[in-house]
C-alpha positions in Angstrom: 0.1 0.0 0.0 2.7 2.5 1.0 4.6 1.7 -2.3 1.3 2.8 -4.3 1.4 6.2 -2.5 5.1 6.6 -3.3 4.7 5.6 -6.8 1.8 8.5 -7.0 4.0 11.1 -5.3 6.6 10.3 -8.1 3.9 10.5 -10.9 2.8 14.1 -9.7 6.5 15.3 -9.4 8.0 13.8 -12.7 5.1 12.7 -14.9 2.2 14.9 -14.8 4.1 18.2 -15.8 4.7 16.5 -19.1 0.9 15.9 -19.3 0.3 19.6 -18.6 2.5 20.7 -21.2 1.1 18.3 -23.9 -2.3 20.1 -23.2 -1.1 23.4 -23.3 0.7 22.7 -26.8 -2.9 21.3 -28.0 -4.5 24.5 -26.5 -6.9 22.5 -24.5 -5.5 23.9 -21.2 -5.9 27.7 -22.6 -9.3 27.0 -24.0 -10.6 25.6 -20.6 -9.0 28.4 -19.0 -10.6 30.9 -21.3 -13.9 29.4 -20.7 -13.9 29.8 -16.9 -12.0 33.1 -16.7 -14.2 34.9 -19.1 -17.3 34.2 -16.9 -15.8 36.5 -14.6 -17.8 39.4 -13.5 -16.5 42.8 -12.1 -18.7 42.4 -8.8 -17.2 40.3 -6.4 -19.2 37.1 -5.4 -19.3 33.5 -3.7 -16.0 32.6 -5.7 -14.1 35.6 -4.8 -15.0 35.2 -1.1 -14.0 31.4 -1.1 -10.7 32.4 -2.7 -10.0 35.4 -0.2 -10.8 33.3 2.9 -9.1 29.9 1.6 -5.5 31.0 3.3 -7.2 32.0 6.7 -8.9 28.8 6.4 -5.9 26.7 6.0 -4.7 27.9 9.2 -8.1 27.7 11.0 -9.0 24.4 10.3 -6.0 22.4 11.8 -5.7 24.8 14.6 -9.4 24.7 15.3 -9.6 20.9 15.3 -6.4 20.8 17.6 -7.9 23.2 20.0 -11.2 21.5 20.3 -9.6 18.0 20.7 -7.5 19.7 23.4 -10.4 21.5 25.3 -12.7 18.7 24.9 -10.2 16.2 25.8 -11.2 14.2 22.7 -8.1 12.2 21.4 -9.9 11.3 18.1 -10.3 15.0 17.2 -6.8 15.7 18.5 -5.2 12.8 16.5 -7.2 14.2 13.2 -5.8 17.7 13.9 -2.4 16.4 13.9 -2.9 14.4 10.7 -4.3 17.2 8.9 -1.4 19.6 10.0 1.3 17.1 9.0 -0.4 16.8 5.6 -0.6 20.3 5.0 3.0 20.7 6.1 4.3 17.7 3.6 1.9 19.3 1.0 3.4 22.7 1.2 6.8 21.5 1.0 6.1 19.2 -2.2 4.2 22.1 -3.8 7.3 24.3 -3.2 9.4 21.6 -4.9 7.1 21.0 -7.8 7.0 24.9 -8.5 10.6 25.2 -8.5 11.1 22.0 -10.6 8.4 23.0 -13.3 8.8 26.8 -13.2 5.8 27.5 -15.3 4.5 31.0 -15.9 0.9 32.3 -14.7 -1.7 32.7 -17.5 -1.8 36.7 -17.0 1.9 36.9 -17.7 1.8 35.1 -21.1 -1.9 35.4 -22.4 -3.7 38.6 -23.5 -7.1 39.8 -22.1 -7.1 37.8 -19.0 -9.4 39.0 -16.4 -7.5 39.2 -13.0 -8.3 39.5 -9.6 -6.3 38.9 -6.3 -2.8 39.2 -8.2 -1.0 39.5 -4.7 -2.3 35.7 -4.0 -0.3 34.6 -7.0 3.3 34.0 -5.9 6.0 31.6 -7.4 5.3 29.8 -10.6 2.2 28.6 -11.7 2.2 24.7 -11.6 1.0 23.3 -9.2 -1.8 25.3 -7.6 -0.7 25.9 -4.0 -4.2 27.0 -2.9 -5.6 23.8 -4.5 -3.2 21.7 -3.0 -3.6 22.8 0.5 -7.3 22.4 0.1 -7.3 19.0 -1.0 -4.8 18.0 1.5 -7.3 19.2 4.1 -10.4 17.6 2.2 -8.6 14.1 1.6 -7.4 13.8 5.3 -11.2 14.7 6.4 -12.2 12.2 4.1 -10.2 9.6 5.9 -10.8 10.9 9.3 -14.4 12.0 9.3 -18.2 11.2 8.4 -19.7 12.4 5.3 -21.3 15.3 7.0 -17.8 16.9 7.7 -15.9 15.7 4.5 -18.3 16.3 1.7 -18.4 19.8 2.4 -14.9 20.0 2.7 -14.3 18.3 -0.7 -17.0 20.8 -2.2 -14.8 23.8 -0.7 -11.7 22.5 -2.1 -13.2 22.3 -5.5 -14.7 25.5 -5.3 -11.1 26.8 -4.2 -9.6 25.3 -7.3 -12.3 26.7 -9.5 -11.7 30.0 -8.3 -8.0 30.1 -9.0 -8.7 29.8 -12.6 -11.7 32.2 -12.5 -9.7 34.9 -11.0 -7.0 34.3 -13.7 -3.9 33.2 -11.4 -3.7 29.5 -12.7 -4.6 27.1 -15.6 -7.0 24.2 -15.0 -3.7 21.8 -15.2 -2.3 23.8 -12.3 -5.6 23.0 -10.4 -5.3 19.4 -11.4 -1.8 19.1 -10.4 -2.5 20.6 -7.0 -5.5 18.4 -6.6 -3.6 15.2 -7.3 -0.6 16.2 -5.3 -2.6 17.7 -2.1 -4.7 14.2 -2.3 -1.5 11.7 -2.7 0.3 13.5 0.3 -2.6 13.1 2.5 -3.0 9.5 1.5 0.7 9.1 2.1 0.4 10.8 5.5 -2.4 8.6 6.3 -0.6 5.4 5.6 1.9 6.4 8.2 -0.9 7.7 10.6 0.4 5.1 13.4 4.1 6.4 13.2 2.5 10.1 13.2 0.3 9.4 16.2 2.9 7.5 18.1 5.4 10.5 17.7 2.9 13.1 18.9 2.1 10.7 22.1 5.7 10.4 22.7 6.5 14.4 22.2 3.3 15.0 24.6 4.3 12.2 26.8 0.7 11.2 26.6 -0.8 7.5 26.8 -1.4 6.0 23.5 -5.3 5.0 22.8 -6.1 1.3 23.5 -6.3 -1.3 20.8 -10.0 -1.4 20.8 -10.4 2.4 20.4 -7.6 2.3 17.5 -9.5 -0.4 15.7 -13.3 1.2 16.1 -15.1 2.4 13.0 -16.0 5.8 12.2 -18.6 7.1 14.7 -20.2 10.4 15.5 -19.2 11.7 19.0 -19.9 15.5 19.1 -17.8 15.9 16.1 -17.9 13.0 13.8 -14.0 12.2 13.7 -12.8 8.7 13.6 -12.0 7.0 17.1 -8.1 6.8 16.7 
């Protein structure tokens, strides 16, 4: 299982950029970008609000889950917060390395008549979308750790984050696709090592590990519906 996750990460870093540029040469990437970006209006709406609020949420979600787990003395929620934070941290590093490796220019830097908003949020190279990779790192870990009432809205939010990056003119569709795959793959990778991550957390905090019965318990709803682990 872990070998599959390693292979997925290698695919994202070394193979997916080739697919991206192949689509760009065919014009499909630009065509899809124009279709979404041309729908942009002068007035800010839901898409712009989601885009502007995404960065604060990248911090607020893991911190909020950790804080709730600590105050409520709920180990399952606390462990979920740790796994979300680790996934985001690894995703951030993997995204930065991939951006450095690919070094793709952003659409507003090379295309004419791009409708552009929130340019200040566009730093570094274009591929992959960092906002999208972070959003899907969170949503994917929640899909592993939480019930549908939690992770389905998270996946919808992550999808809107990715769509918004095209809509405001700062990313191509394949940048968003790359961010989606990278964030999801890293979260799956971190989840495959969840035992080691949680044991490291327990050693660091000098806390007792959960017993075997709780470790193997199914996903249940206890105040906040996270899995018991």
